[in-house]
C-alpha positions in Angstrom: 177.0 86.7 147.6 173.8 88.2 148.9 171.8 90.8 146.9 173.1 94.4 147.4 170.5 96.7 149.0 170.5 100.2 147.5 171.2 102.8 150.2 168.7 105.3 151.4 169.9 108.8 151.9 166.6 110.3 152.8 167.3 110.5 156.6 170.0 111.8 158.8 170.8 108.2 159.8 171.0 107.1 156.2 173.3 110.0 155.4 175.5 109.3 158.4 175.7 105.6 157.4 176.9 106.6 153.9 179.5 109.0 155.2 180.8 106.3 157.6 180.8 103.7 154.7 182.8 105.9 152.4 185.3 106.8 155.1 185.7 103.2 156.1 185.9 102.0 152.5 188.7 104.5 151.7 190.6 103.5 154.9 190.4 99.8 153.9 191.5 100.7 150.4 194.6 102.6 151.7 195.5 99.5 153.7 195.2 97.3 150.6 197.4 99.7 148.6 200.0 99.4 151.3 199.8 95.6 151.3 200.0 95.5 147.5 196.6 94.0 146.9 195.6 97.2 145.1 198.2 97.9 142.5 198.9 101.4 141.3 197.5 103.3 144.2 194.3 105.4 144.6 193.2 109.0 145.0 191.6 109.0 148.5 188.3 110.8 149.1 188.7 111.1 152.8 187.5 114.5 154.0 185.3 115.2 151.0 182.5 112.7 151.8 179.9 115.4 152.6 179.8 116.5 148.9 179.1 113.1 147.5 176.5 112.2 150.1 174.8 115.6 150.1 174.5 115.8 146.4 173.4 112.1 145.9 170.8 112.6 148.6 169.0 115.0 146.3 168.9 112.6 143.4 166.4 109.9 142.3 167.6 106.4 141.5 167.1 107.0 137.8 169.2 110.2 137.8 172.8 109.9 136.5 176.3 111.1 137.5 179.7 111.4 136.1 182.7 111.2 138.4 186.4 111.8 138.6 189.7 110.1 139.4 188.8 110.7 143.1 185.4 109.0 142.6 184.9 106.2 145.1 182.7 108.4 147.3 180.4 109.4 144.4 180.1 105.8 143.2 179.2 104.5 146.6 176.8 107.4 147.4 174.9 106.7 144.1 174.4 103.1 145.2 177.2 100.9 144.0 177.9 97.7 145.8 181.0 98.2 148.0 182.0 94.6 147.5 182.1 95.0 143.7 183.8 98.4 143.9 186.5 97.0 146.2 187.0 94.1 143.8 187.3 96.6 141.0 190.0 98.5 142.8 191.8 95.2 143.4 191.6 94.3 139.7 189.3 91.2 140.1 186.8 89.6 137.8 184.0 90.2 140.3 184.5 94.0 140.1 182.0 96.5 138.8 183.8 96.4 135.4 185.4 92.9 135.7 188.6 94.4 137.0 189.3 96.4 133.9 188.4 99.9 135.1 190.2 100.0 138.4 190.1 102.9 140.8 189.7 105.7 138.3 187.1 104.3 135.9 184.5 102.5 138.0 181.0 102.5 136.4 177.6 100.9 136.8 175.2 102.0 134.1 172.3 100.2 135.9 172.6 102.7 138.7 173.1 105.8 136.6 176.9 105.8 137.3 178.2 106.8 133.8 181.8 106.3 135.0 184.6 107.9 136.9 187.2 109.4 134.7 191.0 109.7 134.8 191.0 112.7 132.5 190.4 116.0 134.4 187.1 117.5 133.4 186.2 114.8 131.0 183.0 113.8 132.8 181.4 117.1 132.0 180.7 116.5 128.3 179.4 113.0 129.1 177.0 114.5 131.6 175.9 117.1 129.1 175.3 114.4 126.5 173.3 112.3 128.9 171.2 115.3 129.9 170.6 116.2 126.2 169.5 112.6 125.6 167.1 112.7 128.5 165.7 116.0 127.3 165.2 114.6 123.8 163.4 111.5 125.2 161.1 113.7 127.3 162.4 112.3 130.5 162.8 114.4 133.6 166.1 112.9 134.7 168.9 115.1 136.1 172.6 114.5 135.5 175.3 115.5 137.9 178.9 116.2 136.8 181.4 116.1 139.7 184.8 117.7 139.1 187.6 119.3 141.0 189.0 122.8 141.0 191.8 121.5 138.7 189.1 121.2 135.9 188.2 124.9 136.0 190.8 125.8 133.3 189.9 122.8 131.1 188.3 123.9 127.8 186.0 120.9 127.7 184.4 122.1 131.0 183.8 125.5 129.5 182.3 124.0 126.4 180.1 121.9 128.5 178.9 124.9 130.5 178.1 126.7 127.3 176.1 123.9 125.7 174.2 123.2 128.9 173.2 126.8 129.2 172.3 127.2 125.5 170.1 124.2 125.5 168.8 124.6 129.0 169.9 121.1 129.9 169.1 119.4 133.3 172.7 119.3 134.5 174.1 120.1 137.9 177.8 121.0 137.8 179.4 120.3 141.2 182.9 121.7 141.7 184.7 120.0 144.6 187.1 122.8 145.4 189.6 121.2 147.8 192.1 124.0 147.2 194.7 122.0 145.2 195.1 120.7 141.7 197.5 117.9 142.6 200.1 120.1 144.5 199.2 123.4 142.8 197.2 125.8 145.0 194.0 126.8 143.2 194.6 130.4 144.3 197.7 130.5 142.1 196.1 128.8 139.1 192.6 130.1 138.6 192.0 133.7 137.3 188.7 135.0 138.5 186.7 132.4 140.4 184.9 129.1 140.0 181.5 130.7 140.4 182.5 133.2 137.7 183.1 130.5 135.2 179.4 129.4 135.4 178.0 132.9 135.8 179.7 133.9 132.5 177.3 131.5 130.8 174.2 132.7 132.8 174.2 129.6 135.0 173.1 130.2 138.6 176.1 129.4 140.8 176.3 129.3 144.6 179.1 128.6 147.1 178.5 125.8 149.6 180.2 124.6 152.8 181.4 121.2 151.4 182.3 120.0 154.9 178.6 120.1 155.9 176.5 117.3 154.5 173.2 119.0 155.2 174.3 122.3 153.6 175.3 120.5 150.5 172.1 118.5 150.4 169.9 121.6 150.8 171.8 123.4 147.9 171.6 120.3 145.7 167.9 119.9 146.4 167.2 123.4 145.1 169.4 123.0 142.1 168.1 119.6 141.1 164.5 120.8 141.4 165.3 123.7 139.1 166.9 121.4 136.5 164.1 118.8 136.7 161.5 121.5 136.1 163.2 122.4 132.8 164.8 125.7 134.0 168.3 124.6 132.9 171.7 123.9 134.6 173.0 125.0 137.9 176.5 125.1 139.5 177.6 124.4 143.1 181.1 125.3 144.3 181.6 123.0 147.4 184.5 124.2 149.5 186.1 121.1 150.9 189.4 119.5 151.7 191.2 116.1 151.2 192.9 115.0 154.4 195.2 112.6 152.5 197.5 113.4 149.6 196.4 113.8 146.0 197.5 110.2 145.4 198.9 107.4 147.6 202.2 107.9 145.8 202.7 111.0 147.8 203.5 108.8 150.8 206.5 107.5 149.0 207.5 110.7 147.4 207.3 112.7 150.6 206.2 115.9 148.8 205.5 118.8 151.1 203.1 121.5 149.9 200.7 121.8 152.8 201.4 122.8 156.4 200.5 120.6 159.3 198.5 123.5 160.7 196.4 123.8 157.5 195.5 120.1 157.5 194.7 120.1 161.2 192.5 123.2 160.8 190.4 121.4 158.1 190.3 118.2 160.1 188.5 120.2 162.9 185.7 120.6 160.3 185.5 116.9 159.5 182.0 116.1 158.2 181.8 112.7 159.8 181.7 113.8 163.5 179.2 116.6 162.5 176.9 114.0 161.0 177.4 111.6 163.8 176.3 114.2 166.4 172.8 114.3 164.7 172.3 110.6 165.3 171.4 109.1 168.7 174.4 107.3 170.2 172.6 104.0 170.5 171.6 104.1 166.8 175.0 105.3 165.8 176.6 102.3 167.5 174.4 99.9 165.6 175.1 101.6 162.3 178.9 101.5 162.9 178.8 97.8 163.6 176.8 97.1 160.5 179.1 99.3 158.3 182.2 97.5 159.7 180.6 94.1 158.9 179.8 95.3 155.4 183.3 96.5 154.9 184.7 93.2 156.2 182.6 91.4 153.7 183.7 93.7 150.9 187.3 93.0 151.6 186.8 89.3 151.8 184.7 89.3 148.6 187.3 91.3 146.7 190.4 89.3 147.7 188.7 85.9 147.2 187.9 86.7 143.5 190.0 85.7 140.6 192.1 88.0 138.5 191.0 88.4 134.8 192.5 86.0 132.3 195.3 87.8 130.4 194.0 86.1 127.3 191.0 88.3 127.3 192.9 91.6 127.7 191.5 92.9 124.4 187.9 92.1 125.2 185.4 94.9 125.7 187.6 97.5 124.0 185.0 98.4 121.4 181.2 98.6 121.4 179.3 96.2 119.4 175.7 96.0 118.0 175.6 99.8 117.3 172.8 101.0 115.1 173.1 104.1 113.0 170.8 107.0 113.7 167.8 107.5 111.4 168.9 109.0 108.1 172.6 108.1 108.4 174.3 106.3 105.6 175.8 102.9 106.6 
């Protein structure tokens, strides 16, 4: 296993490469779900890649993120090794979390990835806590909380917005509004608006074309700079769309809640061709070949690894070596 090189998102080529990597990774993962190598299915990120890449392009390596059940794109864009992420999805010992987190709970604390989360909206308070800790330590780190439109009615998100605003914490809240909470249209579930949720707490909130990597990056750069300067949180509502179902189980259930015309209309705004057009064809061909080779290696690596020993099923359930805070009674 060769050392993983952290990706650079500073250039158009780097951002195109990451879009291509996330798209290819998700397509490989879908195939492995179909073959049974990934058990339980996944929540595909295909179509929404511009949000993860655009936001993470505005971050430093020491900044942190919290993610969602649809989190592979965020985790990869923040620098996770695709081999270890694929192994995690396949439940193998060589995974990011030794095969114990799976698709919805991948984490890598060394990269500032505080974890994907299967509970809707649950990453927000973790992000707020991490931002508070950075502020208390005198660090200028920024923390990003990714969440979907389905989290807009979760009380824990509103509490997180309130605390972040009250304490002027360096948090960027990123709402990936793909129009649906599972199969429920957001328009029939959200009173008011996503932006209004943040504005009610005095948090600057702006809408962004979530199908345009560069538009997302530009908005994120401004918001991150504001947070890093100590001016408090910001909120981006990225209008995006998932081309696949909410979960791979939809393929077996054959649920029907979107029209073919709607899906095709959003596919015409696919962020990948838009990013590809900004890269010279010869360079794009080289990048594509390298990404394909990297994904081949990720799949080989994942499937060659062992499954965890069932005897250790209860390992890592509780933290150890915790120290009480100053003044606490033991």
